[in-house]
N, C-alpha and C positions, 0 to 999 in steps of 0.2 A: 519311702522315707527311711525305713530301716536299712535298706541297701545303701542309700546315700551316706548314712552315718558309718556303716561298717567299712565301706570302701574309702570314705574320708579318713577314717582312723588308720587304715592300712596305708593310704597315701601319705599321711603325716609321718608314719613310722619310716617310710622310705624317702623322706624329704632329701636327705643327703645324697642318696643314690640318684634321685632325679636331678639334683643340682650338678652332680658330676657328669651325668649323661648329657645335660644341656651344655656344659662347658666343653664337652668333646664334640659337640655339633649335632646332637640328636634333634630331630624335629619334634614338634609337639605331638604329632600323631604317632611317632615311634614310641614315645613315652606313654601315650594314652592307651595304645592297643592292649597291653597286658591287663590293664585294669578293666577295660571294656569286656574282654574275654572272661575275666573273673566275674563280672557282673552278670553276663549271660549265663555262666555256669551256675551261679547262685540262684538266679531266677528260674532256670529250667529244672534244677533239682528240687527247689521249693514247690514249683507247680506240679511236678510229678508226684511228690509225696502228698501234696494236698489233694490231688486227684485220687490217689490210692485211698486216702482216709475218707474222702467223700463217697466213693463207690462202695467201700467197705461199710460205711455207716448206712448207706442206702440199702445194701443187701441185708444188713443186720436188723435195721429198724423197720423194714417194710412189713413183715408179718405182724408186729405189734401195732403199727399205725393203722393197718387195714382192719385189724380186728377191733380197734377201739374208736379212733378218731375219723379216719378216712374210709368209711365203709364202702362207699360207692365210687371212689376215685382210685383208679388203678395206678400204682406207681411202677410196678414191674409187671410184665417183662419189658424192660427198656432194651432197645436194640443195641447189640454190641457195637454196631457200626456208629450209632449215635454217640455212645460213650467214647469211642475212639476219636470221633470228630471233636467232641468237647475237649479231650486231652490235647489234640493238635492245636486247637484255638488257644487253650491255656498256655501251652508251651511257647507259641508265637508271641502271645501277649507278654508273658514273663520275660522272654528274650528282649523284646523292645523296651520293657521297663528296666531291665538290667543295663541296656546300652545307655538309656537316658540317665539313670542314676549314676552310672560310672562316669559319664561325660560331665555331669554336674559336679561330682565329687572331685574329679581331677582338675577341673577348670580353675578352681581358685589357687591350686598349687603351681600352675603353669604361668601365672601372671607375673 
């Protein structure tokens, strides 16, 4: 939702440029691709920083949680391979969400 709003605002700021490129014969996909790539970039960067915060929070909070609340449930050591798999899944999901959000945001300006 936030990405749709951000890319929608950026699209509305470039409304005249979009109009000029349409008058010059640009296809809808030619106009849409820069915004889609921007949405993918926002999604991937956000997912990466979110993963860093989550892993950092896990590493920081594990000793406290295991000494008080989760005495018999082991949180760590989590496999580094598992953490990388989670990162890859998050990056792919964020890229797909970026594409969908960008497509929806630009759709109303290309009608």
